N, C-alpha and C positions, 0 to 999 in steps of 0.2 A: 612852450612851444614843443614838446613833447607832449605836453598836457593836450592841446588840440589833435596833435594826429593820432594818439588814444582814442578821444572822443569820436572822430568823422571814422576810423577803422571800424568802434563800436556800434558807429548810427549804420557804417554799409552793412555790418556782419546783420544788423535787425530788422534792413532794408530786406537783405538778400534771403534771409531765413524767411521773410512773412512772404513773399515771392514762390520760392520754393514748397510751402504751403498751403498753396494756391492748388496744384494738381494732388498733395499728399494728403488734403482730405476725404478724396476720392474714397482715399484707399486706406487711409489708418486718421477716421475723423477724431477717434477720441483725443489725441494728442495735440491735433489742431488744436481743438477747442477747450483743451487744458492750459492750453497756451495762452487763450487769451485773459485768464484771471489773473498775469502780470499785469502791473500798474506802473513799473516805469512810465516816464514820458515818454523816452528817446523809442520804445517799444512801443507803446500805443501809436505815436506819430510816426511808423514805420509801418503798419498795416492800412494807411489811406489811400497810397497807391494803387497795388492790387483791388482794394476793398474797390475802389473808383471803376480801375479794369472791367473789375470782375460785374456791377451795377449795371454797366455802361452794355456788357453782351445780355444780358439779363433782360434788360429792356428792349434789348435790340428785339432778340427771339420771341416774348412776350410779343409785344408790334408785326411780328412778321406772322402770326398765328391769327391775328384778327381780321374778321371778314374787310376793312378796308383795305388793308395790304392786296388782298389776293385780288382788286379790279383797280389798282393805281395804275395800270399800263391802260386800260380801257379809256384813262384823260391822253388824249396825243397831247399834253401838255410834257406829260413824264418822259422821260429816257434813263437811261441805265445809270449817268452820272445823278440827274435831280432825285431818281428814287433812292441812290445809295446815301445823298445828303438827307432827307427824307428818313430814312434809316435811323442816323448817326441820330437827329434831331429828337425825332420822335423815340427813337428809345431812350435818350441819357431822358429825358422827362418821363416816363415812363419809369425808368429805371430806379432815378432820384425818386419820385411821388412815394413807388412801392418801397422803397430801399426804408424810406423815413414813417411810412405809413406804420408797414409792417414790423420796423424798431419799437415801435410809439405804442404796438398792440401787444407785442411780445414785451416789453417793458412795464404797459399797464396789470396783462396777465400773472406774470411774475409777482405783481406787485401784491394783489387780490391775494397771492400765498405765501407771503411771508419777505420776500426776494428784495434786498438793501442795495443791489445793482443798481448801477446807474444805465442811464440812456445810452447812454456811448460805448458801453458795452451787447447791450442789447441788440445796437445798432450793427456793431461789427460783430455779433452772433450768426444776426440774418444775413449779412455779405457771403461770409463764408458758406455758409447754407446753399448760395444760391449758383454755385457752382456749377453744379450739375445743367440746369439750367442756360446758363454761360455757353455750359458745352454743347448742347442742344443745337446751339447758332453753329457752332462750325462742323456739328455734322451733318445736320439737318438743311440748312440750306444751299449747302453743295449737291448734297443728293437730292436736296428738289430739283435744282438748276439742271442736273443731269438727265434727271430722268424728263423733266417736263419742262426746261427753257423761260425762255419768257411768257408761257400758259402760267406759273408760280405765281404772278402779280395781274392775272387776266381773267373776270367771269367766262365762268365756262371753261371749256376748252379741256384738254388733256388729263389736266390734274384731276378733273370731277370722277371719282366712283371710287372701286375698292381702295387704288394705292393711297390714295387723298384719307380714305378711313385707318388703313393702317399707318402711315405716317404720322394721323392725329394723336392714334393709340403710342406711339413710340414718343411722339413729343409730350404726354401725361406719363409716361413714364419717369420720366426727364423731372417733374414737376413733382411724382410723388417721392425721388429721389433728393429730391431738393427738401422738401417735410419733412421723411428721414432722420436727414442730416437734424434739420432743425429740432426735432423732438432730440436726440444723442447730445444736440449741443446745450439743452436746455441743462439737462441730466447730469453732460460732465461739467458747465458750468459753476451750477447751483450745489452738486453732489447733492441732488435731491434722486428718490427713485424713477421706476417708471413712471407711474399712474399717479403723480403728481407732475412730472416732467410733463406727460398728457395732458393734463388739465390746463395746463400755461398754454399751451400750443393750441387747445381746442377754445380755450375763452380768448387767447388773443386775434384767432380767425375769425369768431364771434363778433369780437370787435371792430375788426376791419374790413367784417361783410358789413355790419351797421355800415360805417362809415361812409363804405361806398354808396350804400345803399340811401344815404342821407344827397350824396354829391347827386345818383342819377336822378332822386324829385327835385334838383334845383332849375 
């Protein structure tokens, strides 16, 4: 009984620690990515729920930046409730595909440069690198709605012009932040220098672009 209680407390502690590392990766990314080197099964499992939330939010932020989202309310069948459902489902699909495809691209790129790390670790590295993109959802969506209201999801209207260009620039800044975290994560997890780590990110991005290009042609 005592051992069971101890195991539950350890699992709870690991889970809480990984939830706390979600915001921590924005301020102290090296410590968070170093923790990914831990191979204890309970610790690895404890990462799954935080990563799931990150992936869903990053996927939602991505779909809301697409032209499709910008004209959803032009369709009279859509209302705010259906819009929320669409954001959740489409964001989940985009997030899951991006998580696995980018994880595979990073895994392949690292293998080319001599890594023996697992696909799971690369996916989890990608997951925590996506935190800035996930944060952009809770920063930019309320801002867009406050500035433009329903025009955010309609073609034309108040959200077109200089303001939209500025918001797009901010969105790209969050994307760049995620790429920087990805680079730091590769360097910390593998203990490589900056050049080798950058080569992994570049080769992974090239593979991901090739995969996207193939799907675009289908």
